[in-house]
C-alpha positions, 0 to 999 in steps of 0.5 A: 539501498531500498530499506534505506529509501523507504526508511527516508520518505518514512523519517521526513514523515514519521518521525514529525510526530516521532511514532516511528513504527496493498491489496496485492491481489494479481490483477494479471490473473482476473481473466484466468478461469484456471486461477484457484485465487483470482475470486478475491478479487471477485467473489463471484469467480468460482474455481474449476474444482475444489482445494485447499492450500496449505501455511505460506506456499499457498500464496505470498504478495508482494507491493512496493509502487512509489513515484518518485526514484530514491536517487530524488533523496539520497546523493553522492557525497562530495564532503565524503567521496565514496559514501552516500548522503540526503537531499538536506546536505549543503552539497545538494542544490536546492534548486536542482532538488525541488527542480526532480519531485513530483507535486507529491511525492507518493509511496504505497507497500503491502504485503499479504501471505495466506496462512491457509484456504481451502474452497467446495462446491455446495449448499447449491454454490461453491464457496471459500474459506480463507486466512490471511495476515495484511499488511498497507502502508501509505505516504504522502508528501507535498513537495511545499514539505521539501521545500520549506526542509531545505530553505535554510535560514533565509528570510519567508513564508511557507504553507503546506497542506495535505502531509499524510502517512497510515499503517495497517496490519491486520489478519483476515478471515475470508467467509465466501459464497458464488452461485448462479442466478438464472442461466448467465448471471454469477454473484459472489460475496464474500465476508471478512472477519478482521483482526487489528494488529497494528494501525498509524494514521498521521494526518497533518492538514496543514503547517504554516511556517515562518523562517527568520536569520535566527529561528522559525516559528511553526503552527501546524494542525495535525492528528495522530490516530496509533493503535497500541500501549503506548506510554510517554514523559511529558514537557512543562507545558504538558504537551508529549515528550518525543523522545521519551515514548515506549510501545508494547504490542497488545496483541489485538488491538482491533475488531472488525468487519469486511464485505466483498462483493461481485458479479460476471454476466455471460454475456454472449446472447448477444455478442459471442465470446463476450462477458462483464464482471464488478466488485467491490471488495474489502469495504469494511472498518477496524474499530481499535479500542487499544490506542491512543490519539493526539493532535497539535495545537493549531493555536501554538506556535513553536520555535525551533532553530531549522533543518540542519545540513546533517552530511556532518557524518558520513553514516547515512544512517545516523543522517536519517536520525537528525532529520527525525530529530528536527522533526522532533524539535518543531512538533508539540503534540497532545494527547487528545483521549485514549479511547477507541477510533476506527480506520478501515482497510484500502478498498478495491473496485473493479470492473472487467471486460472479458473477448473470448475470439470465438474461431479460438477460443483459447485467446482471449481479450480483455480490459481490466480497470481497477481503483484502489481507495486508499492509496487514490489509485486508478488504474487501466489493465489491458490483457490478452489471455490463454489457455491451450491446453485444459492444465495451463493459461497464463497472460501478458498484459499493459497497464496505464495507472495513476504512478506509473506504465507497467507489464505484467504477467502470469504463468498457471499450471494446474493438472490434476493434484496441484497448481502453482502460479506466479506473476508479477502486475509491474517490475519497473527498476532502474539502479545506479549504484544500486539506487532505484533512479526513478519511480519505482514499482514492484509487485509479485505474487506467488503459491501452490494450492493442490486441486482435488478431483478430475479436470 
């Protein structure tokens, strides 16, 4: 059902242009000195030993966060008992449906797979090399869009702003170095060489809609940047035939660079056990040389016969497809240029404060503030960290963010010869009939690395 939930949101937005086509860092591990991956969140942090990892098992992470539950959009069908239907069913009361939505429905997903990585001491500091495949997707849908969709053929006027869908998949080769500057300050930097595989950025800045008894009139101002080799048919007025689009994956579609910068400062000379750290990661760009740019004509009015009750079929997949067909009917896209355009990874800013208890130095408390630009998400995470043995450390933490409140945790085993870690920044999924019914978050990161040398 999670797949259907995600497909519903993407169908609502992506199908508007019919191009149906996360950081994944573990903030819970930010303060664990025994972690062999926390330099990915702050390049100033140096692992305690040299290490290497093997493909995939070196690290895998996935994120899913939304401020709405699938039950906001999927209902038990009255017309087909025992089946599911979407919010576009006539069985679903319009007022009840809209009252259950936030002003903006947001969905963010991501995945990261470690292909290989290693770290070693040399050149006056600590050096890291890593290669990952990463994906981030964001959807932002204003409440007015759903209000318009559920209006029926009742006369009225609607103004809808800021419909946004973005998808970004790329390979990332990271080269990092950190070193001490003086006795208390450690500085680090990482260069990311990026190879883009897939990119879609749909931005509808404004929709004006007038509904009448027999037809709907739509004016739309929006653009789509899409990578890849795209071919399509045309309508009589030159607009893209949304029923005749073909996509071919061209391999590498874009190249780019990104940077991480970080610092960590030991303030024990002022307050015993206190340290500060700060970083910015994934700040950069990808230039997509293979792709197309499309745009609507805001001066042209599109007439169509409205969104329909799609519950006449009991197959929910078919209902999603019919919602997409309705979006096709209200949209005219024109190719504006076939050249390059720029996109960017999701940059993240972090500020950390750690206090290690002087009388029990294996217990510490930390506060981590995080802001993710692409997700427009701010998070405050308070943690209690323990390291009762040289080969084990763990963290339990509580986070408040723009989406939800979450409990995070991580356990990290790092004896001689191997390192295994598993953790989550939050698992908050409430199910009813296998459907997530409330705001949902799911993050899990795990991996195995192989330290070299004595502890």
